[in-house]
N, C-alpha and C positions, 0 to 999 in steps of 0.2 A: 238349860240343857235341852228341855223339851222343844223350845223354839228352834234351837240350832239343829236338832234331829229332824224336825219337820221340814226345815229349809233344805237340808241335805237331800231328803227324799224327793222334794220338789225339783231340785236341780238335776238329779239323775233322771227323772221322768222327762224333763225337757230335752236332755241329751239323747234319750232313746228316740223321741219323736223326730229329732234332726237326722239321726242315722237311718231311719226307716226308708226315706226316699232314696238315699244314696245306695243302700243295699238293694233296693228294688231296681234301680237303674243298672247297677252292676250285674244283677241277675239277668236282666233283659239282654244286656250286651253279650254276656256269656252264652245265653240261650240262642241268640241270633247267630253267633259265631258257630255254635255247634250245629245249628240247622243248616248253615251255609256249607259246612264241611260234609254233612251227610247227604245233601242234595246233589244231583249230577251237574257237572260244569258244562259250559257251552262247547260244542264241537264245531270248530271253524276250519273249513278247507281253504287253504291259501295256495293259489296257483301263480307262480312267477314265470313270466315270459321274458325272453331275451332278444335283444335287437341284434346280437352278433352270435357267431358260432364258436366263441371261445370255449374250449373244452375244460371241464373241471370234474373232480371226483366229488361224490356226495359227502364224503367224510371231511372235505375241506370247507364246507359251509358252517359258519359259526353263528349260533343263535344266542342272544342275550336278552333277559336272563335265561339260563339253561333250565331244563327240566319241564318245559311247557309244550314240547312237541311230542305227540303220540306216535307219528309215523312220518316218513319222508321217502320220496322216490323221484327218479328222473324218468319221464316217459319217452316214448319213441320219437316224439316231436321235439325233444330237447327241453321241455318245460319242467320246472321244479314244482312238485306238489307236496305241501305240508298239511298235516292235520294237527291243530293246536287246541288248547283249552280256552282260547279267547283272551288270553293275557296280552298286554302290550309287549311287543317284541321288536328287536332290531336284528336284521339279517345282514350278515357280511359274507359276500360271495366273492371268490377270487376274481380280481381284475374288473370288478364292478363297483358302482357307488353303493353305499349302505342303503338299506330299505327299512322303513319304519312302519310297523303295523300297530294301529291303535287298538286299544282294548275293545272287545266285543262281547256283550253279555249273552247274546242269543246265538244259536247255531246258524250257520249259513256259509256262503262261499264268497271269497274275496279274490280278485285278480289284480296283480301288480306287474309292472314292467321294469325290469332291471336295466339301468342305463350303464354303458361301459364307462370306465373312468375317463377315457378320452377317445375321440375318433379322429381319423385323418380325412380331410375333405379337400377337394380340388379336381383339376382335370386329370383323368386317368385313362380313358378309353379313346383309341383312334386319334391321338393327339398330333400325329404327323411325325415325319422324319425331320431332323434338325429343327425341332420345335421346342418352345419353352414349356417347362413344367413348373407349376406353383402349387404346393401343398401346404396346408395349415392344420393346426391342432385345435380341436374344439373340446374343451373340458366338459365332462358330464356332471361334475359336482365340485364342491370346494376342495375336496381331497386331492384333486388333480391340478389345482391352481397353484401358481408360484412354486413350481417344482422344476427339476432339471430334465430336459428331454435330449436324447442323443439320437441322431439320424445315422442310418447305415444303409448301404446298398447290399442286398442279400443275394440277388441273382441278376444275370445279364451282364453285358459288356459295360465297363465303367462309363457312367454318364459324363457329359461335358458340363462345364460351368457349374460345378457342385458348390452351392452356397447355403448352408444352414444358418438361420439367425442365431445370434449369441445365446438366447434363452431356449433355442430349439423349437420355438412356437411356429416357425415357418421355414420352408425349404424351397429354394429355387434351383433349377438345373435345366439342362437342355439334352434332348434326345440326340442320338448319333445320326449323321447324314445317310441318305438312301444308298450312296455308293459303298458304304461299309457292308451292306447286306446283299446288294444286287449288282450283277454285271451290267454294263451299259453297252448298247441301248437296251431298253426293256423290250420284251417280245410284244408284238401287236395284240390289241384286244385287252381283255381282262387279265391283269397280272396275277399269277398264282402267288399266294403268300403262306408260308409255313411258320411254325413256332420259331424256327431258326432265323427267319428273315423278317418277322413282324416287328422286331424291335421291342422285345418284352423285357421289362425291368421289374424286379420285386424290391420294394423299399420298406424299411422298418424304422419306427420311432420307438425308443425305449424310455419309459418313465422310471427314473431312479429315485427311490424313496429311502431315507435313512431308517434302518432297522426293519424294513419290509422288503418283500420280494419285488424285483423289477417287473414291470409290465410292458410288453411289447405289442404294438399293433403293426400290421403289415398292409401294404396296398400294392396292387399290380398295375403297372402303367404299360400301355401298348402304343406303339406308333401307328400300327395298322391292325385291322381285324384280319384273321386268317381268311384265305380265299382259295377255292379249288381251281380257279382259272376258267370255270364255266360261266356262261352268261345267265345262269339261273342263280339269283342272289336274294338275300333277305332284306326286308325293310330295315333301314337304319344301318346297313352295312356299307361303309364307304369303300369303293373299289378303285384301285389304281388302274390307269388306262395307258397302255403302251402304243406309241404311234404318233401322238401329238396332234394338236389342232382340233380336238374334239368339240363338238357342239351338239345340243339337243335338238332333234328335228321334231320329235313327237313324244308326248308324255301323257299320263292320266290326268284328269281334271284336278286342279288345286295342287298339283305336284311341283316340286322344285325343278327348275330348268337350268340350274347353274352348274357349270363345270368349273371346278376350281383348279387353278394352275399354280403350283408352288415349286420353285427350284427347277422349272422346266418340265415338271411331270404333272399330267392331268389326273384328276380324281373326281369321282361323282358319288353323291350320297342320295340314293332313292329314298324318299320320305313317305310315300304312300304306295299301296299295292298297285300293280298294273304292268303294262308293257311300255317300255321306253325305247325309242329308236335314236341312236346317236350316230354321228358321222365324223370320221377323223379328217385330218388335213389332206389326205390323199384320196378322199372320196369314198373310202370303205365304210360300209354301214355296219353297225353293231346293235343288235337287238337284245335288250336286257329284260328278262321276265322276273318280276319281283313279287314276293309274297312273304308271309310269315309261316314259320314251321307249324304252329298250332292250328292254322287255318288251311293248311294243305291237306287234301284228302289222303289218308293212309290206307285206302282200300285197294292197294296195288294188286292184290291177289284175286281180284274178281275173275270169274271164269273166262270172260271174254278178253281179259288183259294179260296179266302176268302171274297166273295161278301157280305154275311150276316154279317160277323164280321166288315167289313169296313163300311157298312151302319149303324150298331149299334153304332160304334165309332164316326161317322162323327159329331154328334151334342152333344157329351158329353162335360162337363166342362173341361175335360183333353185336348181334342182336341183343345179347344178354350181358353186354359189357359192364353196365352199372351193377347189375345184380351179382355178377361174379366178382367184381372188384371189391364191393362192400362186404361180401361174404368172406373173402380171403385177405382183406387188408391187414397189414401188420399192426396198425394202430388206429384208434378212433380219429385222430387228427388227419391221417392219410385218407381215411374213408371219406371225410367231409371236404377235404381240400383238393388233393391231386386229381381225383377222378372226375371232378366237375368241369374239366376242360375238354377231355377227349373221350369220356365214357357216357356222355349225354348229348342230346341234340341241341344245337345253338351255340352262341358265343357269349362269353362273359362280358358284361357291360353294354350289351345291345338290347334294344327293344324289338327282338326278332321272333318272338313267340317260341323261343327255345326253353329248355328246362329251367334255367335260372330266372328268365324273364317271367315265365308263368308262375314260378314259385313266389316271386315278389308280388305278382298280381293277386295271388291267393292268400297273401300275408302268411305264407308258410316259411318258417325259419328252418333251413336245412340243418338238422342236428349234427353234433360232432360224431356220434356213433350212428351213421346213416344206415338205415335198413330199407331195402327195396320194397319188401312186403308191406311196410308201414306207410309207404308213400300214397298220397291221393292218386286216384286213377289217372287224372290229367297229367301227373308227373311220371307215373309208370309208363305212360304212352310215349313220353319223351326221354325216358331213361334207357340208354343203350344207343348203339349206332344204327339209326334207322335209314330208310330210303333217302330222306331229304338230307341226311348228313353228307352223302356223296353226290347225289344228283341235284341237290339244291331244292329249296322250297318253292321256287317260282316256276314249277312245271318243267317239262323236258325242254332242253335248249332248242333253239332254232336249228333246222337241218344242217346248216353250214358249220355248226359248232359242236355237233353231237359227238364226234369222234374224240374230242378232248377228254372225254371220260376215261379213255384208255391211258392217259398220261399218268406218270408217277406223281404229278402235282396233286392229284386228288387224294392219294394216300398220304402225301407229304403233310397234309394239314394236321395229322397227328403223329406220323411216324418219322418226322424230320425234326427232332428235338434233342440234339446232342447235349450232354454226353451220354444220356441214358438211351435215347432212341436214335440210332444212327443208320437205320435201314436205308433211307433214301440217299444220304451222303455217301454211304458205302457203295450203293448201287451205281451212283453217278461216276465212280472210278472204275467200274467194271467194263468189260468188253461188250456186255449185253446192252448197256446204256447207249452205246454207239454202234450197234450192230447194223443200223440202217445208214451208215455214214456215206455210202456211195449210191449213186442212182441205180446201179444194177441190183443192189441189195434190196431195193424197194419194189422190184419187179418180180413177176413169176419166173421160175419157181423159187427164187431165192427168198421172196417175201415170207414164205412159210416159216422160216427159222430166223429171219432178220427183222421182222416187224411184228408188233403185238397184234395188229389187225389181221395180217396175213396168217399168223399162227392160229388165231381164233377161227378164221374162216376155214382153214385146213382141217381143224378137228371138229368142225360143225357146231362150235359153241356160239357162233354169231351167224345169223341168217338174215340178210336184208338185201335189197336191190342196190345195184351199183349207182343208181341215181341219187342215193342219199349219201354217197361218199364225199369227202372233202379233202382239202390239202393236208389237214391235220392228221388224217388217217395214215399217211405214208411217212411222216417224220417222227414216228415213235419207234424206238428200238424195242428190245424185249423188256417191257416194263412190268410192273406189279401184276396187272390183270392177266398176263400170259400164264404165270405160274400159280397165282392165287385166285380162287373162285369164291367171291363173296356171296354169290347166290347161284351156285351151280354145284354139280357133284364135286365133293372135296373130302379130304382126309385130315383129321387131327386138328389141334388147336391153331395151327398155322394156316388152315384153309387151303392146303395144297391141292391143286386141281387134279381131279381124277380123269384120266384119258379114256375115251370110248375104246372098247376092244378093237374095233375096226381100224383105228388109226394108230394103235400102239406100235411102237418100234419092235422089231424082232428081239432085240436084246433085253427088253424090259421084263420079259417073263422070268428072267433069272434074278431080277432085282426086287427083293421083297419090300424095300423102302419105297413109299409112294413118290417121294421127292426124286429118288434115283430113276424111277420109271419115267418121270416127267423129263428129267435131264436127257435120258436116252432117246426120247422122241426126236430130239434134234442133234444129239451128239453120237448117233450111231447110224449106219447106213440104212436108208429107207428100203422097204421091200422092193426087190427087183430093180433097184437103182443100178444102171449099167456100170457106173464107176462111183465109188464111195465119196460123198461130199463131206462126210464127218465120220469119225471112227473112235474117238476117245472112250466112249462108254462101252463099245464092243471090245476094245483092247482090255479095259479095266476088268470086264467080266470074263475075259478069255474065251469068248464065244462069238463066232461070226457065221452067218448063213450067206452063202454065195448066191448071186442072182441066178435065175433059171437059165439064162443064157450060158452060164458057166457050170451048169450041172445042178445047182440048187442044194448041194450038200452042205453040211454044217461042219465047221472047223472048231475044235475045242483045244484049249491049252491050259497052262497054269493060270491061276487067278489069285495071286498073293494078297491083293487088296480088297477082294470081293466080300470078305467077312468083316470089314470095318464097320463098327456101329455107326449108323446114320447114313451108310452108303456114300454117295458122292459128297454130300455136305458134311460127312464125318471128317473130311480133309478140307474140302472147298467150302468154307463157311464156319469151320470150327474156330471160335474166337477164344484166344487165350487170355484176353483182357477181362478182368472181373467186373469192370464197370459197364461193359457192353451188354445189352439185353437182346437175347435171341441170336439168330444166325448172322454171321458177318456177310452182308450182302454184296461185298466186293468180290467174294468167292475166290480171293487170293489164298494161297496156302502159306501159312506162317511156318518158318523153319522149326519152331518149337513143337508144332504138331507132329512132324515126322520124327523128331528126336525121341518121342515116347517109344517107338519101335526100332529106330535106326540110330541108337545112341553111339554105336561104333563108327558110323560114317559121318563125315562132315557134310554140311549142306552144299558146299562147293563141289565136293566129290560126287554127291548124288546128282547135282545139276549137270556136271560134266559128263557123267555116264549116260544120263538121259539124252543129252544133246548129241552125243556120239552116235546113238542109234538112229536119230533123225537124219543126221548127215549121211550116214550109210544108206538110208532109205532113199533120200533124194538123189544121191549119186547113182544108185541102181535105177531109179525111176528115169533119169535122163537117158541112160543107156537103152532102157526098154522103149522109151518114147521114140528115140531115133530109129530103133529097129522096127518100130511100128509105123514109121513115116511121119512122126509128129516132132515138134520141137518145143521145149519149155523155155521160158524167159531166163536170161542169165542170172537174175536176182530173184530168188523166191522169198521175198520178205513178207509174204502173206500165205495163207493156206493155198494149196495148189488149185482148189476149186474156185478161188477168187480170180484166177487168171483166165483170160478168154480163150486160151489155147484149147483145141479139141483133141483129146486123147482117145484113140481107138485102135483096135487091132483086129479088124474084121477079117475073118477067114483064117486066123491064126490062133486056135484055141489055147495052146500052151502059153504063147506070149500074152494073150488076153488075160489068162488066169494069173500069170506072173505080174502083169501090170496092175491088176486089181489088188493083189496081195501087197505089192510094194507101195501102192497108193494108200492102203489102209494105215501103214506105218508113217508114211510121209505126211499124211493129213493131220496127224496128231503131233503137235509140237512138243508134247511131253510123253511121247510113247514109251521111252525108256524108263520113265518114272511111274507111269500108270501100270505098266506090266512089261518090264524088260524081257523076261523069259519068253513070253508069248510073241512079243514084237520081233525078237531075234529069230524065233522059229518061223514066223511068217516070211521074214527076209531070206532065211535059208531055203525055204521051199520055193520062193520066187526066183532065187538064184539058180536052183536046180532046174526049174522049168525052163529058164532062159538058156541054160546049157544044153538041155535035151533038145530044144528046138534048133 
């Protein structure tokens, strides 16, 4: 028993010595774990940059495993910043490839770049008319491989020869011919190109994944870059040339001298800054001045140059177009997308020193929620509609082409983009667009109200010597620059030109609306005009001041339409279509506009009543003209003042006054509509005076 007891104690002693190391090791592990939990973990700042502007919400970012992110934010530049505890993480961001972050035991900063699931690559800018397009898909990671892609055309006229590959990895198509967008032949010189005529197509490819949200990428394809029609153009901007037979006579060193001819149309791509001289097949020279927007001096307001112009333009909505658009955009996507074509300097897809080109050079990714104040200074300088947006980056055009700035083509580069922006297409249907149709209309005194140049000369808005005039100065009707002052005295968001008091029409003092005052400057009798050449605004207001030769007294009458909100454009320019943006620049009156107040009368009856007044006026006018020794043409298919006949009643005061009153009504083809009661009162007084005589 004693030996067995002694052995048992010895066995227990050996077991204890075996357990001691195990217990010590366990204690060490537990102690280390406790120390690790009590000590501060690493603070790692992870910044994720993005190669695209795909918008997403912070809440849609998935981090696995969860619980290791202390804070997260999207900054003004569109980058995602996370603060983590250093654990290994996987980030899943909508429409991007997954990102893996390795474990990091010490605090610090990590920068990552998120690749999109896929990108669209291929020819997209200035591809030409009736030209092939080939786009392909480049997968950013394995998640985008071996999936189904569906191509769609989202904007623009349907492309020709549309052929997507069976797996969607490639698309071929063809742009539409030039004749679809332009009337032939093209005008001589640099051809103006607007969003409506540039052949713009927006295409989208959608990645369809089972159990996950579809991902769509879009790309904009253009046949041509927009162009003002001026000879001041940007580097890398291919311009179409009307006239044919062009060749390069002179160019800067190392510049391209090749004029490309395709489908009978010449085009030229200036590739370095400088002055190029071209000549067409008829021997006419064309001087192109070429530069980039960011290298063009923008100190136009120097005291010895255009100080007053620069000061007037500084606070206009055009100068602050980007700032205003981003501040009032309805969505982040709109702020980053739509405004980057017409609210900044330069053209998408060109190396022209414009906003998008400089942003790429600065490696600045335009964020979805674009904020003007957060932009680098170089981009703020190019954000908005600046001097070079209209006048071009290549300095002022040569003298023989400077008057082209008065054409609607310049404004059309942004405001001719149906169906939303129809200003220019509407205007092209108006009488004002063709006000200079006859040679007589381009001469004094008619040019004052029939050409933009003549109007600006008459009101003192343009002062220059006749030596700098050119043919283009006389073939512009009443275009945008007549009524809108981009850098001159103006009113309101529409930049309605403010007239100097010295040249304001007598009727405009009764029109509180600036646009109506502007209309009255041409659509009411001029001061001391012997016979009225226009009268509609005077009739509308029920107020006419006779010339001094007829006593100079003022006639007043009923003015049933004078209180209409908006004045003239309350009817002429009121658009009932909900898709149209701004005033209808055809200035036609839609019947629905009148129905709001004249629901009891049909449009036909209103028109018939109005026409009856004009017929009576013209009949009386013929009688008075014969009694005054003049004769009117048999057919008065145009305003009376457009006919060369001279009407005068010298030495016959009563007949002269009657002739003036009858002419006031006869000159307004819508006199009975504008103000039937006042028109009839004028005719009644004219008839009385003719009988007295």
